[in-house]
Structure formats: structure tokens, C-alpha cells
C-alpha positions in Angstrom: 123.7 121.6 78.4 124.3 119.0 81.2 126.1 119.8 84.4 127.2 117.3 87.0 128.1 118.2 90.6 130.2 115.3 91.9 130.7 116.4 95.5 127.9 118.7 96.6 128.8 117.8 100.2 132.0 119.7 99.9 130.0 122.9 99.6 127.7 122.0 102.4 123.9 121.6 102.6 123.2 125.0 104.1 123.8 127.0 101.0 121.8 127.3 97.8 123.5 126.4 94.6 120.4 126.2 92.5 121.7 129.1 90.3 123.7 126.5 88.4 120.4 125.4 86.9 120.4 128.6 84.9 122.8 126.9 82.5 120.9 123.7 81.9 120.1 120.3 83.6 122.1 119.8 86.8 122.7 116.4 88.4 123.8 116.6 92.0 125.7 113.9 93.9 126.5 114.4 97.5 129.7 112.4 97.1 131.4 110.3 94.4 133.8 107.5 94.6 136.6 106.9 92.0 134.7 104.0 90.6 131.6 106.1 90.0 133.1 109.1 88.2 133.2 107.7 84.7 129.6 106.6 84.6 128.3 109.8 86.3 129.9 112.2 83.9 129.7 110.1 80.7 127.4 112.6 78.9 128.3 115.7 80.9 129.2 119.0 79.3 130.4 120.6 82.5 131.7 118.9 85.7 131.9 120.6 89.0 134.3 118.8 91.4 136.6 119.3 94.4 138.8 116.3 95.3 137.9 113.4 93.0 140.6 112.4 90.5 139.8 113.7 87.0 142.3 112.0 84.6 142.3 109.8 81.5 140.9 106.8 83.5 137.9 108.8 84.9 137.1 111.4 82.2 138.6 109.6 79.1 135.1 108.4 78.1 133.3 111.7 78.6 133.2 112.7 74.9 131.0 115.8 75.5 133.1 117.2 78.4 134.0 120.9 77.7 134.7 122.4 81.2 135.8 121.2 84.6 135.1 123.6 87.5 137.0 123.2 90.7 135.2 124.2 93.9 138.6 125.0 95.3 141.8 127.0 94.6 144.0 123.9 94.3 143.7 121.5 91.4 146.1 118.7 92.1 143.2 116.2 91.4 143.0 117.2 87.7 145.4 115.9 85.0 146.0 119.3 83.4 148.1 118.0 80.5 145.4 115.6 79.5 142.8 118.4 79.6 144.9 120.7 77.5 145.5 118.0 74.9 141.8 117.2 74.7 140.4 120.7 74.6 138.9 120.6 78.1 139.0 123.9 80.0 139.7 123.8 83.7 138.9 126.6 86.1 139.4 127.1 89.8 137.9 129.3 92.5 140.3 132.1 93.5 140.4 134.2 96.6 137.2 133.0 98.1 138.8 131.6 101.3 141.4 134.3 102.1 139.6 136.0 105.0 138.6 132.8 106.8 141.9 131.0 106.4 143.8 134.0 107.7 141.3 134.1 110.6 141.8 130.5 111.4 145.6 130.8 111.2 145.4 133.3 114.1 142.8 131.3 116.0 145.3 128.4 116.0 148.2 130.7 116.9 146.5 132.3 119.9 145.0 129.0 121.1 148.5 127.6 121.3 150.4 130.7 122.3 148.1 131.4 125.3 147.6 127.7 126.2 143.9 128.3 126.2 142.8 124.6 126.7 144.7 124.5 130.1 142.9 127.6 131.4 139.5 126.5 130.1 139.9 123.2 131.9 141.2 125.0 135.0 137.8 126.8 135.3 135.6 124.0 134.3 137.1 121.3 136.5 136.5 123.4 139.6 140.1 124.3 140.3 139.4 128.1 139.9 136.7 127.9 142.6 139.4 126.8 145.0 142.0 129.2 143.9 143.9 131.3 146.5 143.8 134.4 144.3 141.8 136.0 141.4 144.1 134.9 138.6 146.1 132.0 137.2 149.0 132.5 134.8 150.7 129.1 134.9 151.6 127.6 132.5 153.3 130.9 131.5 152.4 132.3 128.1 153.7 135.1 125.9 152.4 137.7 123.5 152.6 138.2 119.8 153.9 141.8 119.9 157.6 141.9 119.3 157.8 138.4 118.0 158.9 137.4 114.5 156.2 135.8 112.3 157.6 133.8 109.4 155.7 132.9 106.3 156.2 130.4 103.4 153.8 131.3 100.6 153.1 135.0 100.3 150.1 134.7 98.0 146.7 136.1 98.8 146.3 134.2 102.1 150.0 134.6 103.1 149.8 138.4 102.5 146.6 138.7 104.5 148.3 136.8 107.4 151.3 139.1 107.1 149.2 142.2 107.3 147.4 141.0 110.4 150.6 139.9 112.0 152.0 143.3 111.5 149.0 144.8 113.3 149.7 142.5 116.2 153.1 144.1 116.4 155.1 141.3 114.8 158.1 141.6 112.6 157.1 139.7 109.4 159.6 137.8 107.3 158.9 135.4 104.4 160.6 132.9 102.2 159.7 132.4 98.6 159.9 128.7 97.8 159.5 129.4 94.1 162.1 132.2 94.2 159.8 134.3 92.1 158.3 136.6 94.8 160.3 139.8 95.0 157.9 142.0 96.9 159.4 144.6 99.1 156.3 145.0 101.2 157.7 142.5 103.7 161.2 141.3 104.5 162.4 138.5 102.3 164.9 136.0 103.9 166.6 132.8 103.0 165.2 129.5 104.2 167.7 129.0 107.1 167.0 132.5 108.4 163.3 132.0 108.2 163.6 128.8 110.3 166.0 130.1 112.9 164.4 133.5 113.5 160.6 132.7 113.3 158.7 132.5 116.6 155.6 131.6 114.6 156.0 130.0 111.2 152.9 129.7 109.1 152.6 127.8 105.8 150.5 129.1 103.0 152.3 127.6 99.9 150.9 125.4 97.2 152.0 121.8 97.0 154.8 121.5 94.5 158.0 119.5 94.0 159.8 122.3 95.9 157.4 122.5 98.8 156.7 118.8 99.4 158.2 117.9 102.9 159.8 121.4 103.0 159.3 121.1 106.8 161.3 118.0 107.5 163.6 116.8 110.3 166.4 119.0 109.1 164.2 122.1 108.9 162.6 121.5 112.3 166.1 121.1 113.9 166.9 124.7 112.8 163.8 126.2 114.5 163.6 127.7 117.9 162.5 125.4 120.7 159.9 128.0 121.6 158.5 128.2 118.0 155.0 127.4 116.9 154.4 125.8 113.4 151.1 126.4 111.6 150.1 124.5 108.4 147.0 125.7 106.6 148.6 124.9 103.2 148.6 121.3 102.1 149.4 118.3 104.3 152.4 116.9 102.4 154.5 120.1 102.9 155.2 118.8 106.4 156.9 115.5 107.1 154.5 114.2 109.8 156.9 111.7 111.4 159.5 114.4 111.7 157.0 116.7 113.2 155.9 114.1 115.7 159.5 113.6 116.7 160.1 117.3 117.0 157.0 117.8 119.2 157.6 114.8 121.5 161.3 115.7 122.0 160.7 119.4 122.6 162.5 120.4 119.4 159.7 123.0 118.8 157.0 124.1 121.3 153.8 123.4 119.4 152.1 123.0 116.1 148.6 123.8 114.6 147.5 121.8 111.6 144.4 122.1 109.5 145.7 119.8 106.8 147.3 116.3 106.8 148.9 114.0 104.3 145.9 111.7 104.4 142.5 113.0 105.1 140.5 112.1 107.1 143.3 111.3 109.6 144.3 107.7 109.7 144.9 105.6 112.8 148.5 105.0 111.9 149.3 108.8 111.7 152.0 109.3 114.4 150.4 112.7 115.2 147.3 111.0 116.4 149.2 109.8 119.4 149.7 113.3 120.7 146.8 114.1 123.0 148.2 117.3 124.6 146.3 120.2 123.0 148.9 122.8 124.2 151.4 121.0 122.1 149.4 120.0 119.0 146.1 121.3 117.6 144.6 119.5 114.6 141.4 120.8 112.9 139.7 118.7 110.2 140.6 120.7 107.0 137.9 123.3 107.8 140.0 126.6 107.8 138.5 127.5 104.4 134.9 126.5 105.2 133.0 129.4 106.8 129.5 129.8 105.4 130.5 133.0 103.8 133.5 131.4 102.1 131.5 128.5 100.8 128.9 130.9 99.3 131.7 132.9 97.7 133.2 129.6 96.3 129.9 128.5 94.8 129.4 131.9 93.3 132.9 131.9 91.8 132.1 128.6 90.0 128.9 130.1 88.7 130.8 133.1 87.3 133.5 130.8 85.8 130.8 128.9 83.9 129.0 132.0 82.8 132.3 133.4 81.4 133.2 130.2 79.7 129.8 130.0 77.9 130.2 133.7 76.9 133.6 132.8 75.3 135.5 134.7 78.0 138.5 133.6 80.0 138.1 133.7 83.7 140.3 131.7 86.3 141.5 129.5 83.5 144.1 126.9 84.4 143.9 124.8 81.2 
């Protein structure tokens, strides 16, 4: 059995994944370009990947390929139809990042809500030393308790965020983009109500035809001018030009993004022009990547392989 890890870098170099070698020979590549995929997996039985495109052009010549393991929950990089037609199983890693993505969501929310960069700078640049009193509370900030926290995507992560928001004293509302979520644990609303009533709106939905650019100019125009938008889902669920316009005109107060349409960020991304950290916080797609989460992810892949070889179905997509 030959296993090929195409993007070891995506799991980090601080965790041990040598347990994959229990299943056979393992070839590790730190990173893999599109042009390198076909050659590297030509005689592989199992491929472990994250973002590289796995489709007829890249895996069509891999005649021995039986299993693709995603080191992620999303699998937009895999041609699922091709895999089904050719008897290639595809698995993903489920639930490994829920605690840290929820944590990062609130880290961004509190950073923006309390305007923390301003106060940190106030102390470090010496202004606090010259202050006439013991405190500083300008620019003014507000608290989460009593606010309405809106959610798009009430899956594992969205539900975790909802539970934490409730502990903070928020009213929690959600919109089901698929229309299939009928939970009564939290208040379900229509899209316009979600936009108009949310003080904080966090996105946790998968990227689909229904969610691509779901936050566009029309949607942003319906939000409160005091609202904060948080995207820890997928970059293309937000129209970046529309968000730039909304932030620079004061249509909404602030945004926190961990994902972008193109990653790493490109020089021509309009959001790169906004340098005010009280208005826009961008983190480099790392909300999922605590050491604990990456260990859980690697372990999930191990269990998926073990189950596949035992003839069992575990986290099967195709």
C-alpha cells in the first residue's frame, strides 16, 4: 500500500503524523503544485490532500487510486462525480476544528467590538502616561449582552457559536441558506430579518450556489450601521468589493475575516486598502489551525483510512 501526502505543510511541522506509516509506504511532500500532482500520485493507493485540485486532469492517470482523504471539512477541490464514477472513495475530516473556529469568531468579535487596537496603541505610544485620569473610554464601545447575534450556517461550528453567544447574553437568530435546518433550539428567521436585526452577523456556511456572494451590496445595505460582520466560512460567500464599499462609506461598522476569495490575499484585493484595524480585521485563514485542532484533523484522517481498509464507512463523501 502506497500513501502520498501532498500538502504536509497544511498540517504543520510541529505535529507527528508518522502513524500513517502503519498502513504502508508513505511519501511526504511539503507542498504540491498543480503540475506536480499527476506524477506524484501515479502509483498511489491513497492520497492525502487539502487544497490541490483532484480531478480528471490530475488523478485520471492514477490507476491504483482507491481513496482520497481530505485534511479538511470542505472538499471543493475534489471532483466528486469523477470519483464516484471511477470507484474512488473520498473522505473528509469532520468536527476537528469546531472549538477553535468558535473561539476565533469571538476573538474577532471582541477585538472589533471593544476597539482593542486603539487602546493597546494608547498605552504603548505613551499617551496613557500623560493621561489626566486613570481610564480611557474613547472611542466608545459597547457590550455583547443584550445584542442580537445572527448566524448563517447552523452546523457544528455555527451551533457552538450560538451556544457561546447565548452565554454572553445575546439573543441568537439564524437563517438557513439551504432551507433544511428546522431546529427549534434557536430562533429561525428569514434573510431580511437576519440582516436588519443582527448586531453581529457571523458566517459559518459551506460554499454552495446558494451561499456564493450571499453577503453582497444589497444584503449589506439592509444591515445596521453599527453591525459587525464576521466571515469564518469561505471567502466567496462575501462580495469583497461590496464589503469594501460598505466599510468605507460607513454602511456597516466593522468586519472580521479569516477567509478571502483568493488566498493568500492579492495586491488588487480592495480590502487590502483598509488599514484601520477597528474597521477591518483580516487573519490569514488560521481560525481552524490551533495545534490541538491539527492533531485532531490528522487523527481523523488516520481513522478514515483505518475504517476504509476494514471495509467500513466513515466520513464518506463519495
